[in-house]
C-alpha positions in Angstrom: 44.7 13.7 68.9 46.1 11.5 66.4 46.4 7.8 67.4 49.7 6.8 68.7 52.3 5.6 66.4 53.3 2.3 67.1 57.0 3.0 66.5 56.9 5.8 69.4 54.7 3.5 71.4 57.0 0.2 71.7 59.6 1.6 74.1 56.7 2.9 76.4 55.1 -0.5 76.1 58.3 -2.1 77.1 58.6 0.4 80.0 55.0 -0.5 81.3 56.5 -4.3 81.8 58.6 -3.0 84.7 55.5 -2.2 86.6 54.1 -5.7 85.7 57.3 -7.1 87.2 56.9 -5.1 90.3 53.5 -6.8 90.6 54.7 -10.1 90.1 57.1 -9.6 93.2 54.3 -8.4 95.2 52.1 -11.7 94.2 55.3 -13.8 95.5 55.5 -11.9 98.8 51.8 -12.5 99.4 52.4 -16.2 99.8 50.3 -18.7 101.2 50.2 -17.4 105.1 46.2 -18.1 105.3 43.9 -20.6 103.7 41.0 -20.2 101.4 38.8 -17.3 101.7 35.1 -18.0 102.5 33.9 -16.6 98.9 36.8 -18.7 97.2 35.1 -21.9 98.5 32.0 -21.1 97.0 33.5 -20.1 93.4 35.5 -23.4 93.3 32.7 -25.5 94.3 31.1 -24.0 91.3 33.6 -25.2 89.3 32.4 -29.0 90.0 28.8 -28.0 88.8 29.4 -26.0 85.4 26.3 -24.6 84.3 25.2 -21.1 82.4 24.3 -19.3 85.7 24.0 -19.6 89.2 22.3 -17.8 92.3 24.9 -15.0 93.0 27.2 -14.8 90.0 27.2 -15.4 86.1 29.1 -18.4 85.0 32.7 -17.5 84.0 34.2 -17.9 87.3 32.7 -21.4 87.3 34.7 -21.9 84.2 38.1 -20.6 85.7 37.5 -22.8 88.7 37.2 -25.9 86.7 40.4 -24.9 84.6 42.2 -23.9 87.6 41.6 -27.2 89.6 42.2 -29.7 86.5 45.3 -28.2 85.4 47.1 -26.6 88.5 45.2 -28.7 91.6 43.3 -27.6 94.5 45.9 -25.5 96.7 45.2 -22.1 97.9 48.3 -20.9 95.4 46.7 -22.8 92.5 43.4 -21.0 93.1 45.0 -17.5 93.2 47.0 -18.0 89.6 44.2 -16.7 87.7 43.5 -13.6 90.0 47.1 -13.0 89.7 47.1 -13.2 86.0 43.7 -10.8 85.9 46.0 -8.5 88.1 49.2 -8.1 86.1 46.8 -7.6 83.1 45.4 -4.6 84.7 48.8 -2.9 85.4 49.4 -3.9 81.5 46.4 -2.0 80.4 46.5 0.6 82.7 49.9 1.7 81.2 48.3 1.5 77.9 45.5 3.3 78.5 47.9 6.0 80.0 49.9 6.0 76.5 46.4 6.7 74.9 45.8 9.7 76.8 49.2 11.1 76.1 51.2 9.9 78.9 54.8 8.6 79.0 57.3 7.4 81.5 56.6 9.6 84.3 52.7 9.1 83.8 52.9 5.5 83.5 55.1 5.1 86.5 52.6 7.2 88.6 49.3 5.4 87.1 50.7 1.9 87.5 52.1 2.3 90.9 48.8 3.7 92.1 47.2 0.6 91.0 49.5 -1.4 92.4 49.8 0.1 96.2 46.3 1.2 96.2 44.9 -0.8 99.4 41.8 -1.0 97.8 43.0 -2.4 94.3 45.3 -4.7 96.5 42.9 -6.1 98.8 40.4 -7.2 95.6 43.1 -8.3 93.6 44.5 -11.6 95.1 41.4 -13.6 95.7 39.6 -16.2 93.7 36.6 -14.0 93.2 34.7 -12.2 90.1 35.7 -8.7 91.4 39.2 -8.5 89.9 38.3 -10.1 86.6 35.7 -7.6 86.8 37.7 -4.8 87.6 39.7 -5.9 84.4 36.8 -6.0 82.1 35.9 -2.5 83.1 39.4 -1.2 82.4 39.5 -2.9 79.1 36.2 -1.5 78.2 37.7 2.1 79.1 40.7 1.4 77.0 39.2 0.1 73.9 36.8 2.9 73.7 39.6 5.6 74.1 41.8 3.4 71.5 38.5 3.7 69.0 38.5 7.5 69.7 42.0 8.0 68.8 42.0 5.5 65.8 38.5 5.0 64.7 39.4 1.6 63.8 36.3 -0.7 63.7 38.3 -3.8 65.3 38.4 -2.0 68.9 34.5 -1.7 68.8 34.3 -5.3 68.0 36.6 -6.1 70.8 34.7 -4.1 73.3 31.5 -5.9 72.3 33.7 -9.1 73.4 34.8 -7.6 76.6 31.1 -6.4 77.4 29.9 -9.8 76.8 32.6 -11.6 78.9 32.3 -8.9 81.7 28.5 -9.6 81.6 29.3 -13.4 82.1 31.7 -12.4 85.0 29.6 -10.0 87.2 26.6 -8.1 86.4 27.8 -4.8 87.4 29.3 -4.7 84.0 25.8 -3.9 82.8 25.7 -0.5 85.0 29.1 0.5 83.4 28.0 -0.3 80.2 24.9 1.6 80.4 27.0 4.6 81.9 29.3 4.8 78.9 26.5 4.8 76.6 24.6 7.5 78.4 28.0 9.5 78.7 28.9 9.2 75.4 25.5 10.6 74.2 26.6 14.0 76.2 29.7 14.5 74.5 30.6 15.0 70.9 31.8 11.5 70.6 27.9 10.5 70.3 28.7 10.1 66.8 30.3 6.7 67.5 27.1 5.3 68.4 25.6 5.7 65.0 28.5 3.8 63.5 27.7 0.1 62.1 30.6 -1.2 64.1 28.8 -0.1 67.3 25.7 -2.1 66.5 28.1 -5.4 65.5 29.6 -4.6 68.7 26.3 -4.9 70.5 25.2 -7.9 68.8 28.5 -9.8 69.8 27.7 -8.4 73.5 24.2 -10.0 73.4 25.0 -13.2 72.1 27.8 -14.1 74.7 25.5 -12.8 77.4 22.6 -14.9 75.9 23.2 -18.2 77.4 23.1 -16.8 80.9 19.6 -15.0 80.4 18.2 -18.1 79.2 19.6 -19.7 82.3 18.0 -17.2 84.5 14.8 -17.3 82.5 14.7 -21.0 83.0 15.2 -20.9 86.6 12.9 -18.0 87.4 15.7 -15.2 87.7 17.4 -16.3 90.7 19.6 -13.0 90.4 16.6 -10.8 91.2 15.8 -12.9 94.3 19.3 -12.6 95.2 19.9 -9.0 95.0 16.6 -8.4 96.6 17.8 -10.8 99.6 21.0 -9.1 99.4 19.4 -5.4 99.5 17.0 -6.4 102.6 20.0 -8.3 104.6 23.1 -6.1 103.7 22.5 -3.1 101.5 19.5 -1.7 103.3 21.8 -0.9 106.2 24.5 0.9 104.2 24.0 4.9 104.6 25.1 7.3 102.0 28.2 8.2 103.9 29.3 4.3 104.3 29.6 4.6 100.3 30.9 8.1 99.8 33.7 8.3 102.5 35.5 5.2 101.5 35.8 6.4 98.1 38.2 8.9 99.4 40.0 6.5 101.7 40.4 3.2 100.0 43.2 4.3 97.7 45.1 6.3 100.3 47.4 8.9 99.1 46.5 8.0 95.5 43.2 9.8 96.0 45.3 12.8 94.7 45.9 10.9 91.3 42.4 9.7 90.7 40.8 13.1 91.6 43.1 14.8 89.6 42.3 12.5 86.7 38.6 13.1 87.2 38.9 16.8 87.1 40.9 17.1 84.2 38.7 14.7 82.0 35.9 16.7 83.0 37.4 20.3 82.5 40.5 20.5 80.6 40.6 20.9 77.2 43.6 18.6 76.3 41.4 15.7 77.4 38.2 16.9 76.2 37.5 14.3 73.7 37.9 11.6 76.5 35.3 13.4 79.0 32.8 10.6 78.4 35.2 8.5 80.7 34.7 11.0 83.8 31.0 10.9 83.1 30.9 7.3 83.2 32.6 7.2 86.4 30.1 10.2 87.9 26.8 8.1 86.6 28.0 4.8 88.0 28.9 6.7 91.3 25.4 8.1 91.5 23.6 4.7 90.3 25.6 3.0 93.1 25.0 5.4 95.7 21.2 5.5 94.9 21.1 1.6 95.2 23.1 1.5 98.6 26.0 -0.4 96.9 28.9 -1.3 98.8 32.0 1.0 98.7 33.9 -1.8 97.0 31.6 -1.8 93.9 33.3 1.0 92.6 36.5 0.0 92.4 36.6 -1.1 89.0 36.2 2.4 88.0 39.4 3.7 89.1 42.1 2.6 87.0 40.9 4.7 83.9 40.8 7.5 86.5 44.5 6.7 87.5 45.7 6.8 84.0 44.2 10.2 83.3 45.8 11.7 86.8 49.1 10.2 85.6 49.0 11.9 82.1 48.0 15.2 83.8 50.7 15.1 86.1 53.2 14.6 83.7 51.7 17.2 81.6 52.1 19.9 84.8 55.5 18.2 86.0 58.3 18.5 83.7 61.2 18.6 85.9 62.5 15.3 86.9 63.0 16.1 90.9 59.3 17.2 91.0 58.4 13.9 89.4 60.3 11.9 91.8 58.9 13.9 94.6 55.5 13.6 93.5 55.7 9.6 93.1 57.4 9.4 96.6 54.9 11.5 98.3 51.9 9.7 96.8 53.1 6.1 97.0 55.2 5.5 100.1 52.3 6.1 102.7 50.6 3.2 101.0 53.3 0.9 101.4 52.7 1.2 105.2 48.9 -0.2 104.7 50.1 -3.0 102.9 49.9 -5.5 105.7 46.4 -4.3 106.2 45.1 -5.2 103.0 47.4 -8.2 101.7 48.3 -11.4 103.8 52.2 -10.8 103.3 52.5 -11.4 107.3 51.5 -14.6 109.3 48.5 -14.2 111.4 50.2 -13.4 114.8 52.4 -10.7 113.2 49.2 -9.2 111.4 47.6 -9.2 114.8 50.4 -7.3 116.4 50.1 -5.0 113.6 46.5 -4.5 113.8 46.7 -3.9 117.7 49.3 -1.0 117.1 47.1 0.6 114.5 44.0 0.4 116.9 45.8 2.2 119.7 47.8 5.0 117.7 46.0 5.6 114.3 42.3 5.6 114.9 41.5 6.7 111.6 42.4 2.9 110.5 39.3 1.7 112.4 37.4 1.3 109.1 40.0 -1.5 108.0 38.9 -3.6 110.9 35.1 -2.8 111.0 33.1 -5.7 109.6 29.5 -5.9 107.9 28.2 -6.0 111.4 29.5 -2.3 111.9 31.6 -3.7 114.8 35.5 -3.5 115.5 37.2 -6.8 115.3 41.1 -7.6 115.9 41.7 -8.4 112.3 40.0 -7.4 108.7 36.9 -9.4 107.8 38.8 -10.8 104.6 41.4 -12.1 106.9 39.0 -13.7 109.4 37.3 -15.2 106.3 40.2 -17.2 105.3 41.0 -19.0 108.6 39.3 -22.2 110.3 38.1 -23.8 107.1 40.4 -26.7 106.9 39.6 -27.4 110.8 35.8 -27.5 110.0 36.4 -30.2 107.5 39.0 -32.0 109.6 36.8 -32.1 112.8 33.9 -33.2 110.8 35.9 -36.1 109.2 37.0 -37.1 112.7 33.2 -37.6 113.7 32.1 -39.0 110.4 34.9 -41.5 110.2 34.1 -43.1 113.8 30.7 -44.3 112.2 30.6 -47.8 110.9 30.4 -48.2 107.0 26.5 -49.1 107.2 26.1 -46.1 109.4 28.0 -43.8 107.2 25.6 -45.1 104.3 22.6 -43.6 106.0 24.2 -40.3 107.1 23.9 -37.0 105.7 26.1 -33.8 106.5 24.4 -30.6 106.3 25.8 -27.1 106.4 23.9 -23.9 107.1 26.1 -21.5 105.2 28.1 -21.5 101.8 31.5 -21.3 103.6 31.0 -24.2 105.5 29.5 -26.1 102.6 32.4 -24.7 100.4 34.9 -26.0 103.0 33.4 -29.5 103.2 33.3 -29.8 99.5 36.8 -28.3 98.7 38.3 -30.7 101.3 36.0 -33.8 100.6 38.8 -35.7 98.8 41.5 -35.1 101.3 39.2 -36.3 104.4 37.4 -38.8 102.2 33.8 -37.2 103.1 30.5 -37.5 101.2 29.1 -34.6 99.2 27.7 -32.0 101.6 23.9 -30.8 101.6 23.2 -27.1 102.0 20.1 -25.0 101.0 22.3 -21.6 101.4 23.4 -19.9 97.9 23.9 -21.8 95.0 24.2 -25.1 96.8 20.5 -25.0 97.0 20.6 -25.8 93.2 22.1 -29.2 93.9 20.5 -30.0 97.0 18.1 -33.3 96.7 14.5 -32.9 97.0 14.5 -34.6 100.2 16.5 -36.4 102.9 16.6 -39.9 103.8 18.9 -40.6 106.5 19.4 -41.8 110.2 22.1 -39.4 111.0 22.7 -35.9 110.2 25.7 -33.6 110.8 25.3 -30.0 110.8 
C-alpha cells in the first residue's frame, strides 16, 4: 500500500477533528463533582520534588505536575488539563492511524467513538496519572511504525525513538511494548526495517532520553525493582489468570466486536498483511502480562491500534451507509449507559443510586464495584479514592492550630500512606500546615533521618 497522499488525506484529517470535539464536550461534562484521586495527590507531590526518578514511576509525571501547578494552579480541574490534552491527542492519532490503515469516514467514526466511549479507556483517561500518557505513547509508537511501513521515510523512525524514550520516562511498561514490537517485526517480512541505519539512530535517541532515569535508578540502588517486587507480593500475586483475561473482553463493552475484528484482520487478512506486526505485538504483550500476573488495565494502551484496524475492516465490508449507521449504533450506544460507572459525570449521591440499581438488576456489573480486596462495595474504587482527602487535611489543621506556636515548632505530622501524605502536602498551603513526614512510597525519599519532636500527629 502506497503512503497516503496528503491531498486526499486532508479532508479525512479534518473529519477526525469532529471526534476530538466530541471528546472535549465529554471532558467538560465530567466536571469536578469529586476531589483529587489518591494517586493524583502523590503525582502532584512529586512535582515539588523534581528528580530523575522516584520509587514508583519515572520522572515525566513529576515535570508535568510542576508545570501544571505553576501555570494552571492547584485545583482539581487544573490537574486534569494535561490528561485531557493526552486524551484528545489519542482521538486524533487513532483517526490518523485508521487513515494509514486505509480507513475513511466510517472507519474513523467507528474507531474514534470506540476510544471515546469504551468504559476502560474513559475510566483511565481523565485522572492525573501516568496511565493516560502511557496509552498515548503506545498509540504513537504504533502509528509511527505503520507510517514508516507506508512511506519508508526515516523521520518517522527518529520520531519513534523520541516517543519510546519519552514513554520510558512516563511508565516502564513502554519497555514491554517496545520489546513486543521488535520481536513481532522479526516474525514478519517487515523485519528488514530493523537493519536500516535509521533504526539504529532511533534506538540511540530512545536510550539517550531514558539514560538519566537509568542513572538515577543505579544511584538509588534500583528502587523500581524493590517497588515491583513489593507490588507483586502484595497485589499481583493474588491475581488469577481469569482476573486478567476476562476483563479484556468486558472493559470495552460492545466495542469488543471492533477490537477483536481488528486483531483478526491484522493476523489473517491479506489486505492488512504488511501490518501484521501490530497484532503480534499485542499478543506478545498480552502473554507477557498474563505470565507476570499483570492487572487488567495494564493492557489498555494496546487497544487503540486494534480499534483503528477494526474500523478499517468494518468499512472494507460495510459499504452501505445504512449498515454503517446500524453497526455504529449497536456498538456504541450500549456503552453510553456505562459512562456514569467510569466517569464522574454525576454527583456522588446520584452515582450511588445508579450503582445500587445496577447491583440489584445487572449482576454482570459487579466487576465495576469489586475492589482490590476482591469485595463488592457501593461504588467503584476510583470514585471512593476521590473522596475525603480535603477533610483529612482540614481536621488535621484544626488540631494542629490548637497548639501554641512553641508547640508547633516541636510537632511532626506523620502519615501512614501516600494518600494521606499527599493530601496533607497538597492542601498544606490552604490550611497552613507544615510538611508531612511519611515512609510510604516516594515520600520515604524525602523523610528526615530522625524525628526530633515532642508531639506527633498520625
